[in-house]
C-alpha positions, 0 to 999 in steps of 0.5 A, a space after each residue: 500499500 502506498 502512503 500519501 505524502 503531504 508534499 506531492 507536487 513532485 509527483 505530477 512532474 513525473 507525469 509531465 515528463 511522460 507526456 513530453 516523451 510521448 510528444 517527442 515520440 509521436 507528435 499529436 492529434 487533439 482529443 479534447 476541445 474544452 469550450 464554453 458550453 455555448 460553443 460546444 453546442 454549436 456542433 449538435 443537431 437539434 433533432 437528435 439531442 434535447 440535452 444540446 438544447 439545454 446547453 445553449 438555451 441560456 448561452 451561459 459560459 462554463 467549463 465543458 469537454 467534448 469527445 467527438 466520434 473521431 476521438 471516440 474511435 481513436 481512443 476506443 471509447 466503448 463505455 462511460 468509464 472510457 469517456 470519463 478517463 479522457 476528461 480533466 477534473 472528473 474521476 470514476 475509480 475502477 473497483 468492485 463491480 459495475 455496480 460501483 459507478 461512483 463519480 468524483 468531481 471537484 471534491 464532490 462525490 460519495 461511495 453509496 446512494 445518490 450520485 453527484 454527476 448526472 448521466 444523460 443518454 439520448 435525452 434521458 437522465 439515468 436515475 439509478 447510479 448502479 446503471 452508470 458503468 455501462 457499455 455504449 458501443 454506438 456512442 456518437 459524441 460525449 459532452 461533459 459539463 463540469 460544475 453545478 448543472 442543477 438548474 437544467 438537470 435537477 438534483 444529483 448534478 451538483 458536480 456536473 453532467 455527462 451527456 451521451 448521444 448514440 448514433 442516429 440512423 438519420 445522420 449516420 447510415 450504414 453498417 459498422 462491425 467492431 471486433 476486439 481481442 486483448 489480454 486476459 482472454 478479453 473479447 468484444 464484438 459489436 455490430 451496428 446497422 443504420 438504414 435511412 429509408 428516405 428523408 422522413 424515416 430511419 431505423 438503427 440496431 446495435 448489438 454487442 457482446 463482451 467477455 473476459 476471463 479476468 485479471 485477479 485470482 482468488 488464492 483461496 480457490 485458485 479461480 479468477 475473481 473479475 471474470 465477466 460476460 455481458 451482452 446488450 443492444 439498442 434499437 433506434 427509430 427516427 421519423 419526420 412526419 413533416 417539416 415541423 415534427 420529429 419523433 425519436 425512440 431509443 430502446 436499449 437493454 443489457 445483461 451482465 454477470 461478473 465475479 468482481 470484488 477482487 479485494 486484497 487483504 493488506 495484512 497478507 497482501 493476498 486476495 483470498 476469500 471463501 464465499 462466493 462474490 458476484 454481481 448480476 445486472 439486467 437493465 432496460 431504458 426506453 426513451 421517446 423524444 417528440 419535437 415540434 418546430 414553431 415560428 417562435 422556437 421549439 417545443 419538446 417532450 421526452 418520456 422514458 421508462 427505466 428498469 434495473 434488476 440486479 443481485 450483489 452477493 458478497 463475502 462481506 468480510 473478504 477473508 478465508 474465515 467464515 464471518 458473514 455474507 450479504 446478498 442484495 437483490 432488487 428490482 426498480 422501475 422508473 418513469 420520467 416525463 420532461 416538457 420543455 420549450 426554447 426560443 429561436 436560436 437566431 434571436 440576437 439579444 434574448 435567449 430563453 428556455 423553460 421546462 418542467 420535469 417529473 419522475 416516479 421510482 418504485 424500488 423493492 429490495 431484499 438485503 439479508 446478511 448471514 452470519 457464519 460460525 466465525 462471525 457468530 463466535 468473534 462478533 457476538 459470542 466473544 463480546 457477550 462472554 467478555 462482559 459476563 464470563 461466569 455465564 458464557 453463551 453458546 449459539 444454538 446454530 452456527 449460522 444466523 440470518 438477519 433479514 431485511 426487506 424494503 419497498 421504497 417508492 419516490 417521486 418528484 416534480 420540478 420547473 425551471 427556466 433560463 434567460 440570457 441577454 447579449 449586447 455589445 460582446 456581453 452575455 448575462 444569464 440567470 437560471 432558476 429551478 424549483 425542485 420537490 421530491 418525496 421518498 417513503 421507505 417501508 422496511 421489515 427486519 427480522 431474525 429468529 434464532 437463539 442461544 444457550 447460557 452455560 454455567 460450569 460446562 452445562 446448559 443453564 438456560 435457553 434464550 430464544 430471539 424472535 425479532 420482527 420489526 416493521 416500520 415506515 418512514 418518509 422524507 421530502 425536500 424542496 429546493 430552490 436552485 439559482 444560477 447567475 453568469 456573465 461572459 465577455 467576448 474578446 473580439 476574435 481571440 476568445 471569451 472570459 466568464 464568471 458564474 455563481 450557481 447552487 447545486 444539490 444532491 438528494 437525501 434519502 435512506 441508507 438501507 445498508 444500515 438496517 443489518 447493523 440496526 438489527 445486529 445491535 437490537 439483538 446484542 442489546 437483548 443480551 445486555 451489550 451493544 447500543 440500540 439504534 434509533 432507525 429513523 434518526 440514523 437511516 435518514 439523511 438530508 440533501 447535500 447543498 453547495 455553491 460553486 463560484 467560478 471564473 474562466 477563459 477560452 483563448 484562441 490567439 490565432 483566431 481559430 481553433 488551430 491553437 486553443 486554450 482554456 482555464 477556469 478556477 473555482 471554489 465550491 462551498 458544500 454544507 450538509 455534506 453526506 458522510 459516513 460517521 460512527 453512530 452512538 455506542 460501542 460499535 464498528 458500524 457506520 452510518 450515512 449522515 449530514 456531518 460535514 462542511 467542506 470546501 474545494 478550491 481548484 483549477 482546470 486547464 486544457 491546451 490543444 494545438 493542430 501543429 500541421 494538417 496531420 499533427 495535433 497535440 492536446 493536454 488537460 489537467 486539473 488540480 483540486 484541494 478539497 478539505 473539511 471545514 468542519 467534520 467531527 464523527 464523534 470520535 475525531 475531529 478532521 478539520 483541514 483534512 483532505 476529503 477521501 477518494 477525491 484525487 488532487 490531480 487528474 491529467 490526460 495528454 495525447 499526441 497523434 501523427 498521421 502519415 498519408 499512404 499512397 497505396 490502393 488498399 489503405 490511405 493513412 497510418 496513425 501513431 498515437 500516444 497518451 497518458 492518464 495521471 491520477 492522484 494523490 488520493 486520501 483513503 481515509 478522513 485522517 489522511 494516514 493512508 492513500 494512493 500517490 500520484 501515478 501515470 498510465 501511458 498508452 500507445 496505438 497504431 492505426 491503419 485505415 482504409 476506406 472500408 476498414 481499420 486495424 488498430 494495435 494498442 497497449 494500455 499501461 505500457 509501464 505496468 504501473 502498480 497502483 490502487 483504486 480503492 481502500 476500506 476497512 471491514 471488521 478491523 481489517 484493511 483491504 485494497 483493490 489493485 489497478 489493472 496492469 499492462 494490456 495488449 490488444 487489437 481492434 478491427 473495424 469494418 464498414 459495410 
């Protein structure tokens, strides 16, 4: 395990050296073009993307990164995680399973429950964070907006928005087949066919399959832990019944099963657990977008249905000993409806957008914890017998089930508006959103067990334990979310901007705490432990923040041949959702509103097209995210770094295209890139963490009119690093990052 040092400024220098090596070796093609949001939007097609309409309606300034189809192909972007890795200031660690899709940006993020960055796919907000880590082989473009976007996108976008647009059969006709093979017996295949029947109607279908044997081995049974099989597809239809109306329906479904959770016990340096770990997920998303063009602008309706059915089964202690296991199985159905209107884009002074949004979610979940022999002996009998050694207890059976079942319906409604006014090179923007949400939790916790009280080696008495708790609790919240912005065009050399905006991350219920509530209730019946007030410790309030930002985009040559952006921000976050120790002598932890944090940072990008075939780009962010106030009942962590949020993120790329004069191929591209992350504090005390690390990649692509062949290597240096750290029953665990990987990708256009 690498310890994080206080002075880690030298670490990024090593990453910069790697960048320079890449540049000297290959020279470059830009991958990211960072622009104010308004400029990003000029590349979108109105009939395809409602999200783009939101971006430009206010013409507000702000930091945004675009990954277009060319760069998606160059960097083999097939998943949401791949796209995020190319973007400064936003981080999605690769650990656990696809369920752990936690994104951190500008010091904001949380390991469980509500997300801090919203994910939008084909106009629709993905409501369940556990769906974030998905395959999207038909990605057409990705726009990542950084900083609070709550006015237009609502709660759970206080740190940004990821906008994904998939391939449109109307604008991208034809067929594409992608085949990929790489290390660890990894294989991917994806096929897409878009048929444009006429100017009015088009259909598209995409299917994919992905499998891998895995990289990490469980030394307890000798099997690879992170194996995976996943498959899915998308069906998309676009219809223009006339010049004013457009209807687009996008239906996608996917299924995956993976081993996952290759957690290494720090004490032994080994991955070794005796019980089964896996994650299975089936997800469905259907979105209908209806657009009408009018004399005054556009009117749009976006309707979606979303479903996730998944099962997470864990050896929760991750050791070879039989402590306890967890199975969390759930099914969630959700519907969303959004209606929005915006004025004509050709209006010279005033721009406006207004809309309303509503959703309904219904979640059913079962999350039983099963205690095995060692868990009963070490976590229950031992504590009880130390308290009363004259009358020790012995459990009647060597397994014990703590059952927890939940039904959680929730709904919300919101209305919002953005108005901007432009005059004399200045643009002023004001946005407001009123957001209401209600959530109810019906819970059922039970256990039926018993133990014998012993005295002088004989059974003194038998005590039966029958707990059957049922209850209901609810939370609602009303949030007023404003934003203000001003920008100034600098003739032909760029623009500067300043923004102030409020963000919000929804409150809710920490259902994972109910097994601890039941365990403490059981131990309380034996005279030890502390009984929790479930309503007080399970519910938590929304997290609120204000973001203050200034920035500039400069094009000193009067075009995008050379472009640079820079922004600086301050994020003040109150009611921070954190895990703390509840009252009493227990190792359990609970999500609560315990902290006040502050993040200060800068984000910068540079792109340069040095010649017709040579381009360079680099993106870097620095975040200093610390606690202003945080006392978990056992320690005061003021001025300490916020865990899991990296201080530095870095991405740089270089591509040299060499034209070929032959009939069977027209060019060969040499690309090199490097991704850097760190340092990362793993706990609130900042006593352990991951130092800055850099992962260099290289690609060579041979391209013809109808096909391309790419040979690539990721993490060329085989750098060792860790992506996750946690403590369970007093044991420290880490997940190692992925090592060197070699592969080839073939694309066939038909």
